[in-house]
C-alpha positions in Angstrom: -1.6 16.9 -7.5 0.3 17.4 -10.8 -1.6 18.4 -13.9 -0.6 15.2 -15.4 -2.3 13.2 -12.8 -5.8 15.0 -13.4 -8.8 12.9 -14.7 -11.4 14.3 -16.7 -15.0 13.3 -15.4 -18.3 13.1 -17.4 -19.2 16.7 -16.2 -15.9 18.3 -17.4 -16.2 16.5 -20.7 -19.6 17.8 -21.2 -18.4 21.3 -20.4 -15.6 20.8 -23.0 -18.4 20.0 -25.7 -20.8 22.6 -24.6 -18.1 25.3 -24.9 -16.1 24.0 -27.9 -18.0 21.6 -30.3 -19.8 23.2 -33.3 -21.3 20.0 -34.9 -23.6 20.6 -37.9 -27.1 19.2 -37.9 -25.9 16.9 -40.8 -23.1 15.7 -38.9 -25.1 15.0 -35.8 -28.0 13.1 -38.0 -25.1 10.9 -39.2 -23.8 10.4 -35.8 -27.4 9.5 -34.4 -28.1 7.1 -37.6 -24.7 5.4 -37.0 -25.3 5.0 -33.3 -28.1 2.5 -34.3 -25.5 0.0 -35.7 -24.2 -2.8 -33.9 -20.7 -1.5 -34.5 -21.3 1.8 -33.7 -18.2 1.7 -31.3 -16.3 2.3 -34.5 -17.6 5.8 -34.8 -15.3 8.6 -33.8 -16.8 11.2 -31.3 -17.8 14.5 -32.6 -15.0 16.3 -30.8 -12.3 14.3 -32.7 -13.9 15.1 -36.0 -13.8 18.6 -35.3 -10.2 18.3 -34.2 -9.2 16.6 -37.5 -11.0 19.2 -39.4 -8.9 22.0 -37.8 -5.7 20.0 -38.5 -6.3 19.8 -42.4 -7.3 23.5 -42.3 -4.0 24.5 -40.4 -1.9 22.3 -42.8 -3.7 23.7 -45.7 -4.2 20.1 -47.0 -5.4 19.5 -50.3 -4.8 15.6 -50.7 -5.9 13.5 -48.0 -6.3 9.6 -47.4 -8.8 8.0 -45.1 -8.1 4.4 -44.1 -11.3 2.9 -42.8 -14.5 4.8 -43.7 -17.5 3.1 -41.8 -20.2 5.3 -42.2 -18.4 8.5 -43.2 -18.3 10.8 -40.4 -14.7 11.5 -40.2 -14.3 11.7 -44.0 -17.2 14.3 -44.1 -15.5 16.3 -41.4 -12.1 16.4 -43.3 -13.9 17.2 -46.6 -15.7 19.8 -45.5 -12.6 21.4 -44.3 -10.8 21.1 -47.5 -10.8 23.7 -50.1 -12.9 22.9 -53.3 -9.7 22.0 -55.4 -8.8 19.1 -53.2 -9.8 15.4 -52.5 -9.7 12.5 -50.3 -9.1 8.8 -51.1 -11.3 6.9 -48.9 -10.5 3.3 -48.4 -13.0 0.6 -47.1 -14.4 -2.7 -48.0 -18.1 -2.6 -46.7 -20.4 -1.2 -49.3 -23.4 -1.2 -46.8 -21.6 1.0 -44.3 -20.4 3.5 -47.0 -23.6 3.5 -48.8 -24.6 5.6 -45.6 -21.6 7.6 -45.9 -22.1 8.5 -49.6 -25.8 9.5 -48.8 -24.4 12.1 -46.3 -21.5 13.1 -48.6 -24.1 14.1 -51.2 -26.2 15.9 -48.8 -23.2 18.0 -47.7 -22.2 18.6 -51.2 -18.9 17.1 -50.8 -19.0 13.9 -52.6 -17.1 15.2 -55.5 -14.2 15.5 -53.1 -14.2 12.0 -51.9 -12.8 9.3 -54.0 -14.3 6.0 -52.3 -12.3 2.9 -53.1 -14.1 -0.5 -52.4 -11.0 -2.7 -51.9 -8.4 -3.9 -49.4 -6.8 -0.6 -48.4 -3.4 -2.3 -48.9 -4.1 -2.6 -52.4 -5.4 0.8 -52.8 -2.4 2.5 -51.1 0.1 0.5 -53.3 -1.9 1.4 -56.3 -1.1 4.9 -55.3 2.5 4.3 -54.8 2.7 2.5 -58.2 0.8 5.3 -59.9 3.7 7.9 -58.8 1.9 9.8 -56.1 4.6 8.9 -53.5 5.3 12.0 -51.4 2.3 13.9 -52.6 -0.4 13.6 -49.8 -0.8 15.9 -47.0 -2.8 13.9 -44.4 -3.9 10.3 -43.6 -6.2 9.3 -41.0 -5.6 5.5 -40.0 -8.8 3.9 -38.6 -9.1 0.3 -39.7 -8.0 -3.2 -38.8 -5.3 -3.2 -36.3 -3.4 -6.3 -37.7 -2.6 -4.1 -40.7 -1.8 -0.7 -38.8 2.0 -1.3 -39.4 1.7 -2.0 -43.2 -0.9 1.2 -43.2 1.7 3.3 -41.4 4.6 2.4 -43.6 2.7 2.9 -46.8 1.5 6.3 -45.5 4.8 7.5 -44.8 5.9 6.6 -48.2 2.8 8.5 -49.7 3.2 11.5 -47.5 5.1 14.7 -48.4 7.6 16.1 -45.9 5.9 18.0 -43.5 2.6 15.8 -43.8 0.7 14.4 -41.0 -0.8 11.1 -40.1 -3.2 10.6 -37.5 -3.6 7.1 -36.0 -6.7 6.2 -34.2 -7.2 3.6 -31.4 -3.8 3.6 -30.0 -4.8 2.8 -26.4 -7.6 0.4 -27.3 -9.7 1.1 -24.3 -6.7 1.2 -21.9 -5.9 -2.5 -22.7 -2.4 -1.5 -23.9 -1.4 -0.7 -20.3 -3.9 -2.7 -18.2 -4.4 -6.4 -19.1 -7.5 -6.4 -16.8 -9.2 -4.2 -19.6 -8.3 -6.6 -22.0 -11.9 -8.3 -21.8 -13.5 -4.9 -22.6 -11.5 -4.5 -25.7 -12.3 -8.3 -26.7 -16.1 -7.3 -26.2 -15.6 -4.5 -28.7 -14.9 -7.2 -31.2 -11.1 -6.6 -30.9 -8.7 -9.7 -30.4 -5.6 -10.3 -28.3 -3.5 -9.9 -31.5 -5.0 -6.6 -32.4 -3.9 -5.4 -28.7 -0.4 -6.6 -29.5 -0.3 -5.3 -32.9 -0.9 -1.7 -31.4 1.5 -2.1 -28.6 4.3 -3.0 -31.1 3.4 0.0 -33.2 3.3 2.6 -30.6 6.9 1.4 -29.5 8.1 1.5 -33.2 6.7 4.9 -33.6 8.4 6.3 -30.4 11.7 5.2 -31.7 11.1 6.3 -35.4 13.5 8.9 -36.3 11.6 9.7 -39.6 9.0 11.5 -37.8 8.2 13.7 -34.9 5.2 12.4 -32.7 2.5 13.3 -30.0 0.1 10.8 -28.6 -3.0 12.2 -27.5 -5.4 10.6 -25.0 -8.3 12.0 -26.9 -11.2 9.6 -27.5 -9.4 5.9 -27.7 -6.2 7.7 -28.2 -4.5 9.4 -31.2 -1.1 9.5 -32.3 0.0 12.5 -34.4 2.9 11.6 -36.9 4.8 14.6 -38.4 7.0 13.2 -41.3 10.4 15.0 -41.3 
């Protein structure tokens, strides 16, 4: 058996978590509170948050964008990894969910680093472009409505500096991008056939995009890392 044919069972996954995950009590509390919500499937796993925090530290990032905040777990992971003279523009539409986020951001002492914009993310991103901030951001995390992923991708590239990184979440959509029989599972999670098609089209586009270097990871529901040349 080749290494690329290995599958990770729950026991191995637990071993990885036991020997690498350093989730703070506050992050754990946020994750537990979020798990009670009917939309908790949108919560990223703890190991993904830790991975993103490591990425922004490695990059020395100071200006980041988050497209899709939910209850704020990923934004909290990133904000805690950023230096004091840095900030994240956090885009979301839901004030109920982001109220939970703000509570935990304040408790962690990072609320001053997070500029929450309650508005359509496309409008927020375009306002950043219009204000002359193209080419100034270090890191973007895209985790919002799938039908607009391509628009988010293009605006993120415009706002990103050369050498910056975009992390795109849910690029596997529970395996439905490969196996049509898994589409029902994706639909049960509130996704649509159009969402799956939008992700498949974007995945193909990014593979051929000469403006960037890429790596698609099977972590969680699939993450594509995009490095702007």
